N, C-alpha and C positions, 0 to 999 in steps of 0.2 A: 436709883432706878435704872434698869437697862435701857440703853438708847435704841431707837428704831433703826433698822438697817435700811440701806438705800433701796434694795429690791422690794422690801415691804412697802416703803413709801411710794414707790412707782406703781405697784399693784393697786394700792388704795386710791391713788389719783385716777387711774384708769377706771376703777369701779364707780367712783363718784361721777366721772364724766358720762359713763353709760347711763347711770341713774338719772342724771340731769337731762340727758337727751330723751329718755323715755317719758319723763314728766312733761317735757316740752311738747312732744307729740300728742299726749293725752289732752293737754290744755288746748292745743290747736283743734283737735277733733271736737272737743266740747263746745268751743266757741262757734265753730261752723254749724254744729247741730242746733245750737240755740238760735243762730241767725237765720237759718234756712227752714228749720222745722222738720228736717228729714231724719229718718232713723239713723242711728249711729253706724250700723253695719254698712249701709249704702254710702254714707259719707266716707268711711274708711276706704271702701272699694274705689270710689272716685279719686281720692287722693293718690292711692297707690297706682291706679291706671295712668293718671296724669303724669306721675313721676316716671313711670316706665316709658311712656310715650316720649317724654322729653329726653330721656337717656338714649333710646334706641330708634327713634323715628327715622333718622337719616340712614342708619345701617339697614333697618327693615325695608326702607324704600329701595335701596340699592340692591339688596338681595332679591326682593320681589321682582324688580325690573330685570335682573340677571336671569331669574328663573323663567320669566316670560320670554326672553330672547332665546333661551335654550329650547323652550317648547316650540317656538316658531321655527327655529333651525331644524329641529327634529321632524316637525311636520313637513317641511320642504323635502327632507331626505326620504321620508316614507311615503310621500305623495304618489310616487310611481308604483308603490305596492298597494295602494288603496287604503292606507291606514292614516289616521289623523288623531291628534290628542287635543281635547278641549279642556283647558285648565279650569274653566268654570264648572264643568260637570264632574270632575274627578276630585276626590279627596287627596290630601297630601300623600298618604300611603299608597293609594291606587296609582297616582301619577308616578311616583317613584318606581313602583313595581313594573308598570307597563313601559315606562321610558327605559328602564334597565333592560327589560326583556327585548324591546325593539332594537335598542342599541346593540345588544348581544347578537341578535339575528343579523343586523347589518354588518357588524364586525366579522361574524363567521362567514358571511357571503363574500366579503372583501378578501378574507384570507384564502377562501377556497378558490376564488377567481385568480388571485395572485399566484397561488401555488400551481394551479393548472397551467397558467401562461408561462411561468418560470420553468416548469417541467418540460413544456414543449420547446422552449428556447434551448435548454440544456441538451435535450434529446437530439434536437436538430443539429446543434453544434457538434456533439460527439459523433453522430452519423457522418456528417460532412468530413470531419477530421479523419475518421477511419477509412472512408472511401478514397479521400484524396491522398493521404499520407501512408496508409498501411494497407497494402493489397496482397492477397494470396496469389502466388505465381505458380507454384508447383507442389504437388504431393508426392512423397516417395514411399511407396507401399510395396512391401516384400517380406518383411519380418513376420515370424509366426508367434511372437510374444512381444511384450512391452520393450520399448527402446529407452535405455538408461542415459545414453550420451550421444552427442552429435558434435562433429568437428569439421573444419574446413582446411584443406591442404594449403601449405604455405608456398609450395613450388608449382611450376607448370608441369603437366596440366592440372588446373584447379579442379579438385573433386571433393565430394561430400562424403564423410565417413559416419557410420552409425554403429553403435554397440548395443546389443540386445540380450535380453534374458533367454533367448532361444539358442544360446551358446555360439552365436556367429557375429561377425562384423562384416558390414557391407560397404562397398565404395560405389558411389553413384555419379552419373553424369548430371550436373546441376541443371543444364538447360533442358535435357530430354527426360529427366526423371527415370532413367534406365539404370539397372544394376550392372556394374562393370566388373567387379571382383567380389568374391565371397571368401572370407577367411573362416575356416572351420577347425583351427588347431586347438581350441580350448575344449575342455570337458565340463566346464561350468559356465554360469552366466557371464557374459562379457559386460563389464561394468563401466569401462572407460576406453576411449580411443583418442590418440593425439598423433599428429603428423610431425615428422622430423623437419627442422627449420630449413634444411637445404637439400635433402635427398628424398627419394621416393621410398621412405620407410615409415611404417606405422607402429605405434606402441599401444598395446591393449592390456588392460588389467582384468582379472577374472576371479570368479568365485572358487576356482580350482587352486587357489593360493599361489598362483604364478602370474607373471607379466611376460608377454611375448613381444619380441621385435621381429617384424616380418617385412620383406620387400615386395613391392607390387610394381607392375608395369601395365599401363592402361592406354587405350587409344580412344579418344572421344568420338562419338558418332556425330554426324552432321546435324546441327541444330535445326529445329522446325519452328514455324511461327507459334508464338505463345498465345493460348486462348485468353480472351479478354474477360477478366473476372470482376471488373470494376462495377458492373451492374448489380452484383450481388450485395445485398444489404449486409452491413457488418455489425449491426446492433440488434438483430432480431434474436433475443434471448430465448432459446428453446432447449429444454432439457432433453437429452438424448439417452436412449437405452442401448444396451449391447446390440440389439437387433438392428439399430440404425447405423452401425459401423459398416465400413466397406467390407465386401466379401474377400476375406484373406485366406480362404481355404487352399487356393492354388499357390504353390511356392514359386513366386516370381524369380527368386534368386537361383532356382535350380538350373537355369540356362547360363548362369554366369561361370566364368573360369573360377575354379576353387583352389585355394591354397590351404594345405593341411599341415605343413611343417614349418615351424618358425625358424628364423635366422638365428635368434638368440632367445634363450629362456632364462628368466630371472627367478631364482628359487631360494628365498631365505625367510619367507614369512610362514607363520603358523596359523594363519587365519585367512579369511577372504581378503583379496586385494581389491579395494574399492575404487582406487584411482591411480593414475600414473601420468608423468609429464617429463618432457625433455628439459635439461638445463640449457642455458644459453650456449650456443656452439654445437650442441648435439652430441658431445662426447660422453656425457653422463646422463643418467635418468634417475628420477625419484619415484618411489611407490608409497602408497598409504594403505594401511591394512586394519582389519578389525582386531588384530592382535595388539593394538594400541601403539604400534611403532610405525615409523616411516624409514625407508631404507634408501640409501644413495649408492648407485651402482656405476661401475665402469662399463660402458657399452661394449667395447671391443673384447674385454676379457670376461665379462659377466660376473666379475668379482664384487663382493660387497665392500664398499669404501667406508661408509658410516651407517650406524644404526641410530636413528633419532628417537630417543625415548623421553618421556615426561608427561604425555597425556594420560589422564586417569581412566578414560573410557575409549571405546572404539573410534578410530578415525573415519571421517566421512568424505574427505576430499584433500587434494594437494594441488598446488599451482606454483609455477616458477615465474620469475621476473623476466620480461622479454630481453633485457639488455644487461642485467647484473646477476651475479651468482647468489640469488636470494630465493628461498623456498618458504611458502606459507602452508601450514597444515591446519585443518579444522577437525573438530571432534564433537562427540556427543557429550563431553564434559562441560559444554557451554563456552569453551574458549577456542581461540586459534593462536598458533605460535608462528613466529617469524624466525627462520634459521638463516644465518649469515655465513656464507662460505667464500666471501671475497678475499679474506686473508687466510691462506692455507694453514697457518699455524694457530689461528683462533677461530673457533666455531661457536659464535655467540647465539643465544636464543632469547627472544622477548615474548612474553605472554600477554595477550590482549583479553581482558575480561570486561564484557559489556552486554552480553546476551543472557537470557534467563532460561534458554532451552538449547537443544542441539544446534550447533553451527553447521549448517549443511554445506556451505562453501565459502571460501574467501579467495579473492582474485586481486591481482595487481592492476594498477592503472598507470597512466603517464605520470612521471614524477615520483613523489614519495607517498602515494596514497594506496590504501587497500580498502576494498569494499567487501563486507561480510554479510551473508544472509543467514537467517535462522528460522527454526520452527516456531520461535516466539512471535512470528509475524512482523519482524522488523528487519530492515536493512540499514547498516551503519557504514558511513564513510570515515576512514581513519587517516590521520597524518602519522607517518612512521616516526617523525621526529618528536611527536607528543602523543603518547599512548594512553594518557590518563582518561580522556573522554573523546568520543567521536565528534567530528566537525559537522556532521549532518546525520539525521536519523529519518528514515522513511518508515511509516507505519501502514500496514496493510490489513486486509480482512482474512488472510489465509496464509498457511505455512509456505515458506519460500524454498525452492529447490536450487539447483546449480545455476548461479547467475553468470552473466557475461557482460563485459563492458566494451563498447565501441571506443577504442582508444583515441582515434582521431577526433570524434565528435563529443566524446565524454558523455555517452548515453548508456544507461544501465538497463539491461533487459531482465525482467523478473518473471520467471516461470512459477506458477502457483499450483498447490494441490487442488484448487477449485476450478482448474482448466483455464484460468485466465493467464494472459501474458501482458504485463504492463511495462511501459517505458518511462524512465525518470532521468532527469539530469543529475549532475553530481551534487547540486545544492539541495536535492530532495523535491524538486518541482515535478509534478506528473505531466508528461508530455502527451501520452496516448495510451490506448488499450487496443491490442490487436483484435480484429473482428472475431466473433464467436457466435455461430448460428447453427441451424440444423443442416446447412449445406456447406459450411466451411469452418475451419478452426478445429481445435482438438476436442475430442469427446470424452476424454478422461484426463487424469492428472498429467500436467506438463512437467517433464523431468529436467530438461536442460535447454539452453539456448546458446547459439554461437553466432558471432558477427563475421561477415566477410566484407571488409570496407571497400575493397577495390574491385569487386566483381561487378560486371556491367548489368546483370539481370537481377539477381537476388542478393541481398546483403544482410539478411537475418534468417537463421534457421532454428526451428524448435522441434522437439521430439517428446513423445509421451507414451503413456500406458495403452493408448489406442492403437499401438503397433505401427504408427506412421510418423514420418518426419515431414515438416512443411517448410517451404521456402517463401519468404515474404519480401516484398519490395517496399522499403521504408524510404519515404521522401523526407529526408532530414531538413531541407529548407522549409518545407511546409510545417513541420513540427515546431521548429524554432520560431517561425513567424507567429504561430498560434500562441506560443509561450509569451 
């Protein structure tokens, strides 16, 4: 005969045990029924209830006590609102529903109160910071079209230069806000202006496919007391229409001495020259064009020294290192390139790929860092010794135009399409936002910014499509203290 397997034997034993347990329960019930004379169903119910109470009596008591404590606590919280919950009058479902609803109301009120108080604190902090650290000092009004670029002279006398779509470049007295010189030698939009490092020379790039070098001579007027603008609120956000802009129908620059002929004209591009800059020493200049090339020129002879090719789309900006023969060019192809001319026999190029949209500008800082801004709403800080990834990334809510870095304080000024100008440090920490209201600040896209670190009155200048440039007094210690 076949032997019984171990698994079958185990199953049979379990079945017999369950059967024996069932018979035991039936015998117990029968004896209780005979002894008390009660119906069988009632006895079974009493036995089951007694068993359940013995098993769960302690837990049930603790849960019930905890529920009562929660009800009492909730009643205390809602007493001020005239609400109370009586556990004896409410069923379990009603109690749960009403308690949940009341708790939700209380939670919502707490959130609303917290949000309102926090908003007031943040708003107060921002307003105080803007008033104390960032003050509008002077407006420079005289162009008849948007201003693309702004720059500060490096030599005495220190003047402000602006380049405009109205085909002119203007030089201004910083303290007085008065136009000193008008350059009208271009037949296209003037897209860029940069001052020579040691002479009274200006370099302008234009939509007429040329770059001009021209000499200026200015005499600064006597400074007048500056109006106090600290009482103007810097955080009153008011959207302005074109009719809110200053009346610019009168040509303020018409009374300025006008220069119409350049000292030197650089002509090698086949497209718009969007930017130009001087190399260290001022004997060479570099230009960036929509023809996808950058050109290096000898200033004295106007001859083309090198044509820098490699970008896949139009160039948007170029910048030179303040102390070394390095050039950085940015492009719509989402990259910027570093060109090294320190060794006359080797002209190396490095490509930086980190943005997802047009790189609108890339500028040098102290040391071996480059800061790039893009239409992808980010600014990235790079180490020239490690191009694989940025060492800091700043994310914003609007496209970024031509940025500028305060070299001494390592502060980045970011002009935006949405009329904002924000200040960040090199690690990506936001320091401040320049005031913007119906009575001060830019009313259209801000195109460019420029720092003047050693000027006694204004040390940051911005320009935009509202046809004006603005001088700001930035209190650096106040910004760093808030940081």
